[in-house]
MIMARDREN-31608 format. One line per 3 residues: number of its first residue (from 1); for each residue x, y, z negated of C-alpha. Coordinates in Angstrom, 1 decimal, m for minus. Layout:
<kelums>
NUM	X Y Z | ...
</kelums>
This chain:
<kelums>
1	16.5 m39.8 7.2 | 19.9 m40.0 5.4 | 23.1 m38.3 6.5
4	24.6 m41.6 7.4 | 21.7 m42.3 9.7 | 22.2 m38.9 11.3
7	25.9 m39.6 11.8 | 25.1 m42.9 13.5 | 22.9 m41.1 16.1
10	25.9 m39.7 17.8 | 28.7 m41.3 19.7 | 32.0 m39.5 20.2
13	32.1 m37.6 23.5 | 28.4 m38.3 24.3 | 26.7 m34.9 24.8
16	23.2 m36.4 24.7 | 23.9 m38.0 21.4 | 25.4 m34.8 20.1
19	22.2 m33.0 21.1 | 20.0 m35.5 19.2 | 22.3 m35.5 16.1
22	22.2 m31.7 16.0 | 18.4 m31.7 16.4 | 18.2 m34.1 13.5
25	20.6 m32.0 11.3 | 18.5 m28.9 11.9 | 15.4 m30.8 10.8
28	17.2 m31.9 7.7 | 18.1 m28.2 7.1 | 21.8 m28.7 7.6
31	22.2 m26.2 10.5 | 25.9 m25.5 9.7 | 26.7 m29.1 10.4
34	24.6 m29.0 13.6 | 26.6 m26.0 14.8 | 29.9 m27.8 14.2
37	28.6 m30.9 16.1 | 27.4 m28.8 19.1 | 30.6 m26.7 19.3
40	32.6 m29.8 19.4 | 30.5 m31.3 22.2 | 30.5 m28.0 24.1
43	34.3 m28.0 24.0 | 34.2 m30.9 26.4 | 31.0 m30.1 28.2
46	30.7 m26.3 28.5 | 28.3 m26.5 31.4 | 25.5 m28.3 29.5
49	22.7 m25.9 29.2 | 20.8 m28.1 26.8 | 23.6 m28.0 24.3
52	23.8 m24.2 24.5 | 20.0 m24.1 23.8 | 20.3 m26.4 20.8
55	23.3 m24.4 19.6 | 21.1 m21.3 19.7 | 18.5 m23.1 17.7
58	21.0 m24.2 15.1 | 22.4 m20.7 14.8 | 18.9 m19.3 14.3
61	18.2 m21.8 11.6 | 21.5 m20.8 10.0 | 20.4 m17.1 10.1
64	23.1 m16.1 12.5 | 21.1 m14.3 15.1 | 24.0 m12.5 16.8
67	25.8 m15.7 17.6 | 22.4 m17.3 18.5 | 21.9 m14.6 21.1
70	25.2 m15.3 22.7 | 24.4 m19.0 22.9 | 21.0 m18.3 24.4
73	22.5 m15.9 26.9 | 24.8 m18.6 28.1 | 21.8 m21.0 28.3
76	20.0 m18.4 30.5 | 23.0 m18.1 32.7 | 23.2 m21.8 33.2
79	19.5 m22.4 33.6 | 17.9 m19.0 34.7 | 14.6 m20.5 35.7
82	13.9 m22.3 32.4 | 11.8 m20.4 29.8 | 13.5 m21.9 26.7
85	16.6 m19.7 27.0 | 14.5 m16.6 27.2 | 12.4 m17.7 24.2
88	15.5 m18.4 22.1 | 17.0 m15.0 23.1 | 13.8 m13.3 22.1
91	14.0 m15.0 18.7 | 17.6 m13.9 18.3 | 16.6 m10.3 19.1
94	13.8 m10.4 16.6 | 16.4 m11.6 14.0 | 18.5 m8.6 15.0
97	15.5 m6.2 14.7 | 15.7 m5.4 18.4 | 12.0 m5.6 18.8
100	11.6 m4.2 22.3 | 14.2 m6.5 23.8 | 12.5 m9.4 22.0
103	9.2 m8.6 23.6 | 10.7 m8.3 27.1 | 12.4 m11.6 26.9
106	9.3 m13.2 25.6 | 7.3 m11.8 28.5 | 9.9 m13.3 30.9
109	9.5 m16.7 29.1 | 5.7 m16.5 29.7 | 6.2 m15.5 33.3
112	8.4 m18.5 33.9 | 6.1 m21.0 32.1 | 2.6 m19.6 31.9
115	1.3 m23.0 30.6 | 3.9 m23.3 27.8 | 2.2 m22.6 24.5
118	5.5 m21.9 22.7 | 6.2 m19.0 25.1 | 2.8 m17.4 24.3
121	3.2 m17.9 20.6 | 6.7 m16.3 20.8 | 5.3 m13.4 22.7
124	2.4 m12.9 20.2 | 4.9 m12.8 17.3 | 7.3 m10.5 19.2
127	4.4 m8.1 19.9 | 3.3 m8.3 16.3 | 6.8 m7.5 15.1
130	6.9 m4.5 17.5 | 3.7 m3.1 15.8 | 1.5 m4.0 18.8
133	m1.0 m6.3 17.2 | m3.8 m5.3 19.5 | m1.8 m6.6 22.4
136	m0.7 m9.6 20.5 | m4.2 m10.8 19.6 | m5.3 m12.2 23.0
139	m1.8 m13.7 23.5 | m2.1 m15.6 20.3 | m5.6 m16.8 21.1
142	m4.4 m18.0 24.5 | m1.6 m20.0 22.7 | m4.3 m21.7 20.6
145	m6.3 m22.4 23.7 | m3.2 m24.1 25.3 | m2.4 m26.1 22.2
148	m5.2 m26.2 19.6 | m3.5 m29.0 17.6 | m0.1 m27.3 17.2
151	0.3 m25.5 13.8 | 2.6 m22.9 15.3 | m0.2 m21.4 17.5
154	m2.4 m20.9 14.5 | 0.5 m19.4 12.6 | 0.8 m16.8 15.4
157	m3.0 m16.0 15.1 | m2.6 m15.7 11.4 | 0.3 m13.3 11.7
160	m1.5 m11.1 14.1 | m4.7 m11.1 12.0 | m2.7 m9.9 9.0
163	m1.3 m7.0 11.0 | m4.8 m6.2 12.1 | m6.0 m6.6 8.5
166	m8.6 m9.1 9.6 | m8.4 m11.1 6.4 | m11.1 m13.7 7.0
169	m9.6 m14.5 10.4 | m6.1 m14.8 8.9 | m7.5 m17.0 6.1
172	m9.1 m19.3 8.7 | m6.0 m19.5 10.8 | m3.7 m20.5 7.9
175	m6.2 m23.0 6.6 | m6.2 m24.6 10.1 | m2.4 m24.8 10.0
178	m2.6 m26.6 6.6 | m5.2 m29.0 8.0 | m2.8 m29.9 10.7
181	0.4 m29.8 8.6 | m0.3 m29.9 4.8 | 3.4 m29.6 4.0
184	3.7 m26.2 5.8 | 5.1 m24.0 3.0 | 5.1 m20.9 5.2
187	1.3 m21.3 5.8 | 0.7 m21.6 2.1 | 2.7 m18.5 1.4
190	0.8 m16.5 4.1 | m2.5 m17.8 2.8 | m1.6 m16.6 m0.6
193	m0.6 m13.3 0.9 | m4.0 m12.9 2.4 | m5.6 m13.6 m1.0
196	m3.4 m10.9 m2.5 | m4.5 m8.4 0.1 | m8.2 m9.3 m0.6
199	m7.7 m8.6 m4.3 | m7.3 m12.2 m5.6 | m4.2 m11.8 m7.7
202	m4.7 m15.0 m9.7 | m5.4 m17.0 m6.5 | m2.5 m15.4 m4.8
205	m0.1 m16.3 m7.6 | m1.4 m19.9 m7.6 | m0.9 m20.0 m3.8
208	2.6 m18.7 m3.9 | 3.5 m21.2 m6.6 | 2.0 m24.0 m4.4
211	4.1 m22.8 m1.5 | 7.3 m22.9 m3.6 | 6.4 m26.4 m4.8
214	5.6 m27.6 m1.3 | 8.7 m26.2 0.3 | 11.4 m24.8 m2.1
217	13.3 m23.5 0.9 | 10.6 m20.9 1.6 | 12.4 m18.1 m0.3
220	9.8 m15.5 0.7 | 7.2 m17.4 m1.3 | 9.3 m17.1 m4.4
223	9.8 m13.4 m3.8 | 6.1 m12.9 m3.2 | 5.3 m14.8 m6.4
226	7.5 m12.3 m8.3 | 5.8 m9.4 m6.6 | 2.3 m10.8 m7.4
229	3.2 m11.0 m11.0 | 4.2 m7.4 m10.9 | 0.9 m6.5 m9.3
232	m0.8 m8.4 m12.1 | 1.1 m6.5 m14.7 | 0.6 m3.2 m12.9
235	m3.1 m3.5 m12.9 | m3.2 m4.2 m16.6 | m1.0 m1.2 m17.3
238	m3.1 1.0 m15.0 | m6.2 0.1 m16.9 | m4.4 0.6 m20.2
241	m3.2 4.0 m19.0 | m6.7 5.1 m18.0 | m8.0 4.1 m21.4
244	m5.2 6.0 m23.2 | m5.9 9.1 m21.0 | m9.6 8.9 m21.7
247	m9.0 8.7 m25.5 | m6.7 11.7 m25.2 | m9.5 13.7 m23.5
250	m12.1 12.6 m26.1 | m9.8 13.5 m29.0 | m8.8 16.9 m27.6
253	m12.5 17.8 m27.2 | m13.6 16.2 m30.5 | m16.0 13.9 m28.8
256	m15.4 11.2 m31.4 | m19.0 10.0 m31.3 | m18.5 8.6 m27.9
259	m15.4 6.5 m28.9 | m17.3 3.2 m29.4 | m18.8 3.3 m25.9
262	m16.0 5.0 m24.0 | m12.9 3.5 m25.4 | m13.4 0.9 m28.1
265	m15.4 m1.6 m26.1 | m13.2 m1.3 m22.9 | m10.0 m1.7 m25.0
268	m11.3 m4.8 m26.6 | m12.5 m6.1 m23.2 | m9.1 m5.4 m21.6
271	m7.3 m7.4 m24.3 | m9.7 m10.3 m23.9 | m9.6 m10.2 m20.0
274	m5.8 m10.2 m19.9 | m5.7 m13.2 m22.2 | m8.3 m15.0 m20.1
277	m6.6 m14.2 m16.8 | m3.2 m15.2 m18.2 | m4.7 m18.5 m19.3
280	m6.3 m19.0 m15.9 | m2.9 m18.9 m14.1 | m1.3 m22.3 m13.3
283	1.4 m23.5 m15.7 | 4.0 m23.1 m13.0 | 3.1 m19.4 m12.6
286	3.2 m18.7 m16.3 | 6.5 m20.6 m16.5 | 7.9 m18.5 m13.7
289	6.8 m15.3 m15.3 | 8.5 m16.3 m18.6 | 11.7 m17.1 m16.7
292	11.6 m13.6 m15.1 | 11.3 m11.9 m18.5 | 14.1 m14.1 m19.9
295	16.4 m13.3 m17.0 | 15.9 m9.6 m16.6 | 16.4 m6.7 m19.0
298	14.1 m4.6 m16.9 | 11.3 m7.1 m17.1 | 11.9 m7.4 m20.9
301	11.7 m3.6 m21.2 | 8.6 m3.4 m19.2 | 6.8 m6.2 m21.2
304	8.0 m4.7 m24.5 | 6.8 m1.2 m23.5 | 3.5 m2.4 m22.2
307	2.8 m4.5 m25.4 | 3.9 m1.8 m27.7 | 1.8 0.8 m25.9
310	m1.3 m1.5 m26.1 | m0.7 m1.9 m29.8 | m0.4 1.9 m30.1
313	m3.6 2.4 m28.1 | m5.5 0.0 m30.4 | m4.1 1.8 m33.5
316	m5.1 5.2 m32.1 | m8.6 3.9 m31.4 | m8.8 2.6 m35.0
319	m7.6 5.9 m36.4 | m10.0 7.9 m34.3 | m12.9 5.7 m35.2
322	m12.0 6.4 m38.9 | m12.0 10.1 m38.3 | m8.2 10.5 m38.7
325	m7.9 12.6 m35.5 | m4.5 14.3 m35.6 | m2.5 11.1 m36.2
328	m4.7 9.4 m33.6 | m3.7 12.0 m31.0 | 0.0 11.4 m31.8
331	m0.2 7.7 m31.6 | m2.3 7.8 m28.4 | 0.2 10.2 m26.8
334	2.9 7.6 m27.5 | 0.7 4.9 m26.0 | 0.1 6.9 m22.8
337	3.8 7.8 m22.4 | 4.9 4.2 m23.0 | 2.3 2.9 m20.5
340	3.5 5.3 m17.8 | 7.1 4.4 m18.4 | 6.2 0.7 m18.1
343	4.3 1.4 m14.9 | 7.3 3.3 m13.4 | 9.6 0.4 m14.3
346	7.4 m2.0 m12.4 | 6.9 0.3 m9.4 | 10.6 0.7 m8.9
349	11.1 m3.0 m8.9 | 8.2 m3.5 m6.6 | 9.5 m1.2 m3.9
352	12.9 m2.9 m3.9 | 11.2 m6.1 m2.7
</kelums>
């Protein structure tokens, strides 16, 4: 719906229309405008608990958890027996990293509305954030029992399953979300995250790219895509480093007769495998990787170091196979050092995200 349609939903001085307009603006991902609409309405109707609740929702969407908590607290004061205020306050505390308080408020929401699936889903997520996934698991399952067709309940199950490292269950949960809501970018992101944890780097990269394409607002998917590409590069460099170290051992012990089996074949296989895996990545992933390299000197240095080190490794293997051992040792040492430096550059960037 267009902005003009949203504006027409509200009549001046009508708090009900302000509520509806703000709700629509949040759905349109314009939470700042929703906050302004609600604050204007609350100036004339400060006792409307529904407006305070919607204001808390808009502030949460705008990533302003401190203000959201204040709005939710006012909602609780005006409607102390309604679970929504407690659930909103729990979300705000989670945004402020006050995990224990978030759990307690979510427990109160469940107490007030034991049949409300949203309260159970919130409690499951709060327990999960508080590193209590074993307690969160039955709560998330109960949320699904209450509302099996609501994507958010399966999202809660998936989140807990990830914390418990139950990858097949997490995979099933997020696939269920996508069957109910194919446009859910967060579910696509989390499904790709599960694939990454299960070792499927190529599939994970494709999944993160799909999440970005489905919902460009899911910034975490873009960050995870970047991390996945680093994992991809890190695995290549790790194998390259092992080969260079093995060649160094063989050369230092004059075991040249084993070169063809121990180093030559794996080096060739590594080059072919990397080429095939790169080609298997979706065009969007390869394009994103190129944009990372173009936009960052650190990535440029890492790629240059890795490529030069691989070329040095191939040269060292060739020299050693030809019996020129001393130069082979020198070239191999440079390959090993370059690979280690490239790995360290990647690992520092990985920890930062």
